[in-house]
C-alpha positions as CSV (number, residue, x, y, z in Angstrom):
1,M,97.7,102.6,186.0
2,K,95.9,101.8,189.3
3,T,96.6,103.9,192.3
4,K,96.9,102.4,195.7
5,T,94.3,103.4,198.2
6,P,95.0,101.2,201.3
7,L,92.3,100.7,203.9
8,P,93.1,102.9,206.9
9,L,93.7,100.6,209.9
10,P,92.6,100.1,212.6
11,T,89.0,100.8,211.6
12,T,85.6,99.8,212.9
13,L,83.2,97.4,211.1
14,F,79.5,97.5,211.4
15,R,76.5,95.3,210.7
16,T,73.6,96.5,208.5
17,A,71.4,97.7,211.3
18,Q,74.2,99.7,212.8
19,V,75.0,101.5,209.5
20,R,71.3,102.3,209.2
21,E,71.5,103.9,212.7
22,L,74.5,105.9,211.6
23,D,72.6,107.1,208.6
24,R,69.6,108.0,210.8
25,R,71.7,109.9,213.2
26,A,73.5,111.8,210.5
27,I,70.2,112.9,208.9
28,Q,67.9,113.4,211.9
29,E,70.3,114.4,214.7
30,F,73.0,116.2,212.8
31,W,70.7,117.7,210.1
32,I,72.6,116.4,207.0
33,P,70.0,116.0,204.3
34,G,69.7,112.6,202.7
35,A,70.1,114.2,199.3
36,T,73.4,115.7,200.4
37,L,74.7,112.3,201.6
38,M,73.6,110.8,198.3
39,A,75.4,113.5,196.3
40,R,78.6,112.9,198.4
41,A,78.4,109.2,197.9
42,G,78.1,109.5,194.2
43,K,81.0,112.0,194.1
44,A,83.2,109.7,196.3
45,A,82.5,106.7,194.1
46,F,83.3,108.7,191.0
47,R,86.5,110.1,192.5
48,A,87.5,106.5,193.3
49,L,86.7,105.4,189.8
50,R,88.7,108.0,187.9
51,P,92.3,107.2,188.9
52,Q,91.6,103.4,188.7
53,W,90.5,103.6,185.1
54,S,91.8,106.9,183.9
55,E,91.8,105.8,180.3
56,A,88.2,104.6,180.2
57,H,85.9,106.6,177.9
58,R,82.7,104.7,178.2
59,L,80.7,104.0,181.4
60,S,77.8,101.7,181.8
61,V,75.8,102.3,185.1
62,V,73.3,99.6,186.1
63,C,70.7,100.9,188.6
64,G,67.9,99.4,190.6
65,V,65.0,101.2,192.4
66,G,66.4,102.1,195.8
67,N,68.8,104.6,197.2
68,N,71.7,102.6,195.8
69,A,70.3,103.5,192.4
70,G,70.3,107.2,193.4
71,D,74.0,106.9,194.0
72,G,74.3,105.4,190.5
73,Y,72.4,108.3,188.9
74,V,74.8,110.8,190.6
75,I,77.8,108.9,189.3
76,A,76.3,108.8,185.8
77,R,75.7,112.6,185.8
78,L,79.2,113.3,187.1
79,A,80.7,111.0,184.4
80,Y,78.7,112.8,181.7
81,E,79.9,116.2,182.9
82,A,83.5,114.9,182.9
83,G,83.2,114.0,179.2
84,L,82.6,110.3,179.4
85,K,80.1,108.5,177.2
86,V,77.5,107.3,179.6
87,R,74.8,104.7,179.4
88,V,72.4,104.0,182.3
89,F,70.5,100.8,182.4
90,Q,67.3,100.5,184.6
91,V,66.5,97.2,186.3
92,G,63.1,97.2,187.9
93,D,60.3,99.8,187.4
94,A,61.6,103.3,187.8
95,A,58.1,104.3,189.0
96,R,59.1,102.6,192.3
97,L,61.8,105.3,192.9
98,R,61.1,107.5,195.9
99,G,62.6,110.4,197.8
100,D,66.3,111.3,197.2
101,A,66.7,108.5,194.6
102,L,63.8,109.9,192.6
103,A,65.3,113.4,192.8
104,A,68.6,112.1,191.5
105,H,66.9,110.4,188.7
106,K,65.1,113.6,187.6
107,T,68.4,115.5,187.8
108,L,70.0,112.9,185.5
109,L,67.1,113.3,183.0
110,D,67.9,117.0,182.9
111,T,71.3,116.1,181.3
112,G,69.5,114.4,178.4
113,I,70.5,110.9,179.6
114,K,67.5,108.6,179.7
115,P,67.9,105.2,181.4
116,I,67.4,102.2,179.2
117,S,65.6,99.1,180.3
118,F,68.0,96.3,181.0
119,V,67.8,93.4,178.6
120,S,70.0,90.4,177.9
121,S,73.5,91.1,176.4
122,V,73.1,94.9,176.8
123,L,76.5,95.0,178.5
124,K,78.3,93.3,175.6
125,G,81.4,95.3,174.8
126,A,81.1,97.4,178.0
127,E,84.4,99.2,178.9
128,L,83.6,99.9,182.6
129,V,80.5,99.0,184.7
130,V,79.1,100.6,187.8
131,D,76.9,98.3,189.9
132,A,74.2,100.4,191.6
133,L,71.6,97.7,191.7
134,L,71.0,96.6,195.3
135,G,72.3,98.0,198.6
136,T,72.5,96.6,202.1
137,G,68.7,96.1,202.6
138,L,68.6,92.7,200.8
139,T,67.5,89.8,203.0
140,G,66.5,86.9,200.7
141,D,68.1,85.4,197.6
142,V,68.3,87.6,194.5
143,R,65.6,86.7,192.0
144,G,64.1,87.8,188.7
145,P,65.5,90.5,186.6
146,F,68.0,91.5,189.3
147,R,69.5,88.1,189.3
148,E,69.7,88.2,185.5
149,A,71.4,91.6,185.6
150,I,74.0,90.4,188.1
151,A,74.8,87.4,186.0
152,E,75.2,89.7,183.0
153,I,77.5,92.0,184.9
154,N,79.7,89.1,186.0
155,D,79.8,87.7,182.4
156,C,80.5,90.9,180.5
157,G,84.2,90.9,181.1
158,A,84.5,94.6,182.1
159,P,85.9,95.8,185.4
160,V,83.2,96.7,187.9
161,L,82.8,99.4,190.5
162,A,80.3,98.4,193.2
163,V,78.5,101.2,195.0
164,D,78.5,100.6,198.8
165,I,78.4,96.8,198.5
166,P,78.4,94.4,195.6
167,S,74.8,93.7,194.7
168,G,73.7,90.4,196.2
169,L,76.3,90.2,198.9
170,C,75.1,90.1,202.5
171,S,76.7,93.0,204.2
172,D,76.6,91.2,207.6
173,T,78.1,87.9,206.7
174,G,79.9,88.2,203.4
175,R,77.7,85.5,202.0
176,P,76.3,85.8,198.4
177,L,72.5,85.7,198.5
178,G,72.1,83.2,195.6
179,I,74.3,85.4,193.4
180,A,76.4,88.5,193.8
181,V,78.4,90.9,191.7
182,R,82.1,90.2,191.5
183,A,83.5,93.7,191.8
184,T,86.9,95.0,191.0
185,L,86.5,97.9,193.4
186,T,83.9,98.6,196.0
187,T,83.4,102.1,197.4
188,T,81.5,101.9,200.7
189,F,80.0,104.7,202.8
190,I,79.4,106.0,206.3
191,G,80.4,102.7,208.0
192,L,82.5,99.8,206.8
193,K,80.4,96.7,206.5
194,L,81.5,93.5,208.3
195,G,80.6,91.3,205.3
196,L,83.1,93.1,203.0
197,F,86.0,91.5,205.0
198,T,84.9,88.1,206.1
199,G,83.4,85.0,204.6
200,E,83.4,85.3,200.8
201,G,83.2,89.1,201.0
202,P,86.8,89.7,199.9
203,V,86.3,87.6,196.8
204,Y,83.3,89.7,195.7
205,C,84.5,93.2,196.8
206,G,87.9,93.4,195.2
207,Q,89.7,96.5,196.5
208,V,87.7,98.5,199.1
209,V,87.7,102.3,199.4
210,F,85.9,104.0,202.3
211,A,84.3,107.4,202.4
212,D,82.7,108.8,205.6
213,L,80.7,111.3,203.5
214,G,81.8,114.1,205.9
215,V,79.6,113.0,208.8
216,P,80.9,114.4,212.1
217,P,82.7,111.9,214.5
218,E,80.0,112.3,217.0
219,V,77.6,110.3,214.8
220,Y,79.6,107.2,215.7
221,L,79.9,107.6,219.4
222,P,76.9,105.7,220.7
223,V,77.1,102.9,218.1
224,I,79.3,100.0,219.3
225,P,80.9,98.4,216.3
226,S,80.6,94.7,215.5
227,A,84.3,94.3,214.9
228,Q,87.6,96.1,214.5
229,C,90.2,95.6,211.8
230,L,93.4,94.5,213.4
231,D,96.6,96.4,212.7
232,L,100.0,94.7,213.2
233,R,101.6,98.1,213.7
234,D,99.4,98.9,216.7
235,L,99.7,95.4,218.2
236,S,103.5,95.3,217.9
237,R,103.7,97.4,221.1
238,W,103.8,93.9,222.8
239,L,107.1,93.2,221.0
240,S,109.2,95.9,222.7
241,P,113.0,95.4,222.7
242,R,114.4,93.1,225.3
243,S,116.6,94.0,228.2
244,R,120.3,93.5,227.6
245,T,120.4,91.4,230.7
246,A,117.5,89.1,229.8
247,H,117.8,85.3,230.0
248,K,115.8,82.4,228.7
249,G,113.8,82.1,231.9
250,D,112.3,85.5,231.3
251,F,110.4,84.4,228.2
252,G,108.5,81.3,229.3
253,H,108.6,77.6,228.5
254,V,106.2,76.3,225.9
255,L,105.2,72.6,225.9
256,V,103.7,71.4,222.7
257,I,101.6,68.2,223.0
258,G,101.0,66.4,219.7
259,G,102.5,64.5,216.9
260,A,100.8,61.1,216.7
261,P,102.2,58.5,214.3
262,G,101.8,59.9,210.8
263,Y,101.6,63.5,212.1
264,A,105.1,64.1,213.4
265,G,105.5,67.3,211.3
266,A,102.6,69.1,213.0
267,G,104.1,69.0,216.5
268,R,107.5,69.9,215.1
269,L,106.1,73.0,213.2
270,A,104.2,74.2,216.2
271,A,107.3,73.8,218.5
272,E,109.6,75.6,216.0
273,A,107.0,78.5,215.6
274,A,107.0,79.0,219.3
275,A,110.8,79.2,219.4
276,R,110.9,81.5,216.4
277,T,108.4,83.8,218.0
278,G,110.7,84.2,221.0
279,A,109.7,81.7,223.7
280,G,112.7,81.1,226.0
281,L,112.3,77.3,226.1
282,V,110.3,75.0,224.0
283,S,109.5,71.3,224.6
284,L,107.7,68.9,222.5
285,A,105.8,65.9,224.0
286,T,105.3,63.5,221.1
287,H,105.0,59.9,220.2
288,P,108.1,57.7,220.8
289,N,108.1,56.6,217.1
290,H,109.6,59.8,215.9
291,A,110.9,61.7,219.0
292,A,114.6,61.0,218.2
293,Q,114.2,62.1,214.6
294,I,112.6,65.4,215.5
295,A,115.3,66.1,218.1
296,A,118.0,65.5,215.5
297,M,116.3,67.8,213.0
298,R,115.8,70.7,215.4
299,P,118.1,70.2,218.5
300,E,116.9,73.5,220.1
301,I,113.6,71.8,220.8
302,M,113.6,69.5,223.9
303,V,111.8,66.5,222.6
304,H,110.2,64.0,225.0
305,A,109.0,60.5,224.0
306,I,105.6,60.1,225.7
307,T,104.0,56.8,226.1
308,D,101.3,57.5,228.7
309,R,99.7,60.2,230.9
310,D,102.3,59.9,233.6
311,D,105.1,60.8,231.2
312,L,103.3,63.9,230.2
313,T,102.3,65.2,233.7
314,A,105.9,65.0,234.8
315,L,106.6,67.8,232.3
316,F,104.0,70.2,233.6
317,T,106.0,71.5,236.5
318,R,108.5,73.2,234.1
319,A,106.0,74.4,231.5
320,T,104.4,77.9,231.6
321,V,102.2,77.5,228.5
322,L,100.7,74.4,226.7
323,V,100.0,74.1,223.0
324,L,97.6,71.1,222.7
325,G,96.5,69.5,219.5
326,P,98.8,69.7,216.5
327,G,98.9,66.2,215.0
328,L,97.5,64.8,218.3
329,S,94.9,62.5,216.8
330,R,92.0,60.9,218.7
331,T,93.6,57.6,219.4
332,P,93.9,55.8,222.8
333,W,97.4,57.3,222.9
334,A,96.1,60.8,222.5
335,I,93.0,60.9,224.7
336,P,94.8,60.5,228.1
337,L,97.2,63.3,227.1
338,W,94.3,65.6,226.2
339,E,92.6,64.9,229.5
340,A,95.9,65.5,231.5
341,A,96.5,68.8,229.7
342,L,93.0,70.1,230.5
343,A,93.5,69.3,234.1
344,A,96.9,71.0,234.3
345,Q,95.3,74.4,234.6
346,L,98.0,76.2,232.6
347,P,97.6,78.9,229.9
348,M,97.0,77.0,226.7
349,V,96.4,77.1,223.0
350,L,93.9,74.4,221.8
351,D,94.1,73.5,218.1
352,A,93.2,70.7,215.7
353,D,92.3,67.4,217.4
354,A,92.2,69.1,220.8
355,L,89.2,70.9,219.5
356,N,87.7,67.7,217.9
357,L,88.0,65.9,221.3
358,L,86.4,68.9,222.9
359,A,83.5,68.6,220.5
360,E,83.0,65.0,221.5
361,S,83.0,65.8,225.3
362,T,80.3,67.2,227.4
363,E,80.4,70.9,228.4
364,Q,80.6,69.8,232.0
365,E,83.9,68.2,231.4
366,M,85.4,71.5,230.2
367,P,87.0,73.7,232.8
368,L,86.6,77.3,231.5
369,R,89.7,79.6,231.6
370,E,90.0,83.0,230.1
371,D,93.7,82.4,229.3
372,W,93.0,79.6,226.8
373,I,93.0,80.3,223.1
374,F,91.0,78.1,220.8
375,T,91.9,78.1,217.1
376,P,89.2,76.3,215.0
377,H,88.8,76.3,211.3
378,P,85.2,76.3,210.1
379,G,84.9,72.5,210.1
380,E,86.2,72.3,213.7
381,A,83.9,75.2,214.7
382,G,81.0,73.4,213.1
383,R,81.7,70.3,215.2
384,L,81.8,72.3,218.3
385,L,78.5,74.0,217.5
386,G,76.8,70.9,216.2
387,C,76.4,72.3,212.6
388,S,78.2,72.2,209.3
389,A,81.2,74.2,208.2
390,T,78.9,75.7,205.5
391,E,76.6,77.0,208.3
392,V,79.6,78.5,210.1
393,Q,80.7,80.3,207.0
394,A,77.2,81.6,206.4
395,D,77.6,83.8,209.4
396,R,81.0,83.7,210.9
397,G,80.4,86.6,213.3
398,S,77.5,84.8,214.9
399,A,79.4,81.5,215.1
400,L,82.3,83.3,216.9
401,E,79.8,84.9,219.3
402,T,78.2,81.5,220.1
403,L,81.6,79.8,220.7
404,V,82.6,82.5,223.1
405,Q,79.3,82.3,225.0
406,R,79.4,78.5,225.2
407,Y,83.1,77.9,226.1
408,G,84.6,81.1,227.3
409,G,88.2,81.9,226.6
410,V,89.6,83.6,223.4
411,W,88.6,82.3,220.0
412,V,90.3,82.5,216.7
413,L,87.9,81.5,213.9
414,K,90.3,80.9,211.0
415,G,89.6,81.5,207.4
416,A,89.4,84.6,205.1
417,G,88.8,87.4,207.4
418,T,90.0,85.6,210.5
419,L,87.9,86.7,213.5
420,V,89.3,86.9,217.1
421,G,87.0,87.3,220.1
422,N,86.3,86.9,223.7
423,A,83.6,88.0,226.1
424,R,85.2,91.3,227.1
425,S,86.0,93.2,223.9
426,V,84.8,94.0,220.4
427,P,85.9,91.1,218.1
428,G,88.9,91.7,215.9
429,L,89.1,90.9,212.2
430,C,92.4,90.3,210.3
431,P,91.9,91.5,206.8
432,A,95.2,90.2,205.6
433,A,95.4,86.7,204.1
434,N,96.4,85.0,200.9
435,P,95.5,81.7,199.1
436,G,99.0,80.4,199.7
437,M,98.0,79.8,203.3
438,A,95.7,77.0,202.2
439,S,98.2,74.3,202.8
440,G,99.0,71.8,205.4
441,G,100.7,72.9,208.6
442,M,99.7,76.6,208.5
443,G,97.4,76.1,211.5
444,D,100.2,74.3,213.4
445,V,102.5,77.3,212.9
446,L,99.8,79.6,214.2
447,A,99.2,77.5,217.3
448,G,102.9,77.5,218.1
449,L,103.2,81.2,217.4
450,L,100.3,81.9,219.8
451,G,101.9,79.7,222.5
452,G,105.2,81.6,222.1
453,L,103.4,85.0,222.6
454,L,101.6,83.7,225.7
455,A,104.9,82.4,227.1
456,Q,106.4,85.9,226.8
457,G,103.6,87.4,228.9
458,V,101.3,88.7,226.3
459,P,97.7,88.5,227.6
460,A,95.6,85.9,225.8
461,S,93.3,88.3,224.0
462,E,96.1,90.4,222.8
463,A,98.3,87.4,221.9
464,A,95.5,86.1,219.7
465,R,95.1,89.4,217.9
466,L,98.8,89.9,217.5
467,G,99.4,86.3,216.5
468,V,96.9,86.2,213.6
469,C,98.4,89.4,212.3
470,L,102.0,88.1,212.5
471,H,100.9,84.9,210.9
472,A,99.2,86.7,208.0
473,E,102.0,89.1,207.4
474,A,104.6,86.3,207.5
475,A,102.6,84.5,204.9
476,R,102.2,87.6,202.8
477,Q,106.0,88.1,202.8
478,A,106.6,84.4,202.0
479,A,104.1,84.7,199.1
480,T,106.2,87.2,197.3
481,A,107.9,84.1,195.8
482,G,104.5,82.8,194.8
483,E,101.4,81.7,196.6
484,R,101.1,78.3,194.9
485,G,103.5,75.9,196.5
486,M,104.0,77.9,199.7
487,L,104.8,75.7,202.7
488,A,104.1,76.4,206.4
489,S,107.8,76.2,207.1
490,D,108.4,79.1,204.7
491,L,106.9,81.4,207.3
492,M,109.6,80.8,209.9
493,P,112.3,83.3,208.7
494,H,109.7,85.9,208.2
495,L,108.3,85.4,211.7
496,R,111.7,85.9,213.3
497,T,112.1,89.2,211.4
498,L,108.6,90.4,212.3
499,V,108.9,89.8,216.0
500,N,112.1,91.9,216.0
501,A,110.8,94.7,213.8
């Protein structure tokens, strides 16, 4: 039976160069020998392995020629001493081993275990595999025997423990470098790597267990992390109980602008999400074709049939927050509304076609405001940056940084490992998500949710962080009935419960 070892949140995430600096400080400034850290890493990985696969009797350890291999040799020795039948497979010339890894190799030989050269099909019938091939130093695509070994690990059918990071996965971006090990469990050390939690990282890492290897807290002090995992429990301080004498005027008025013909549901979902999040009043400015129908379906939303810019600007005097873009389109009906909203100088959430219209405009046309939240998916982010969605996904952290630098405000780069950032703080990463969220309307719910938080006085940066966590947790709860077939509207009852928790 697998034991649950949840990731302690909030926690800091680092890029490769930063983890190397943490290693250097631990060794050179705090006098912890590298061999000691390697021994602790191997022990931590073995301790994570045992409760997960307590009934396993045979262990196959696949080692490369760097320090990652040294960790693998330690694991192999510990497994042998614990009574497991151990085989160690060597990929690459063991003569290239140096330093602590070489010493760990010699200690393993003293047990009588001699690594075997890795050949095709050698993992056939393996019960449990340890991936100690490649660490965080990889820069180019995996090639040669290492690529063949990774393919063999992935095809063998056995569960896999990855040491520090699945071999072949970029620890900065979560991008597989040509090929990467698909691990069941990843035990990572010293500093949590950003790439484990964003991009395709979660697909390749499986469950993540962290071990600090006993380095003192002072090691971390001068190293500013690249991101911080977001924790709904911490952010929920913005959802304190309301005064018994509160009235609707205390909680803002959200005006959602969207819902072109054919997209009526997007505007309605955003408006309802704003209401379910706790906005005092919610209006929806939408196309006349379906205004009456939406009003009949959800009478708590004040629905306005908008034919031109003047109709919309008349609503700005009562609104405190705008949500611009859900189902807006880029038609002659939509563009004047988009222009009017930008000129309104109100706190705002920009989503969907509001972002696509922004990508088609010049930067000089964009008035920068720090209380605006932008919520692109990778495709929309690519249009804003003049690149493809694939390029955005290849380095989500850098894409977020560029968006913040170019446009200002607060950015929510959606996707697995949603990133939240602005110019003033360390980016946040939401590690909670599920495939059920890959359905139409989920982004509209998030946009409305964010607008509802802004209307209640939550600062834009904190609203974005809290909003993505609420959205993910509501989706997690909705997915208990099944991920496939989950609808955006299924989140609504869970949102109401969460904002009152």
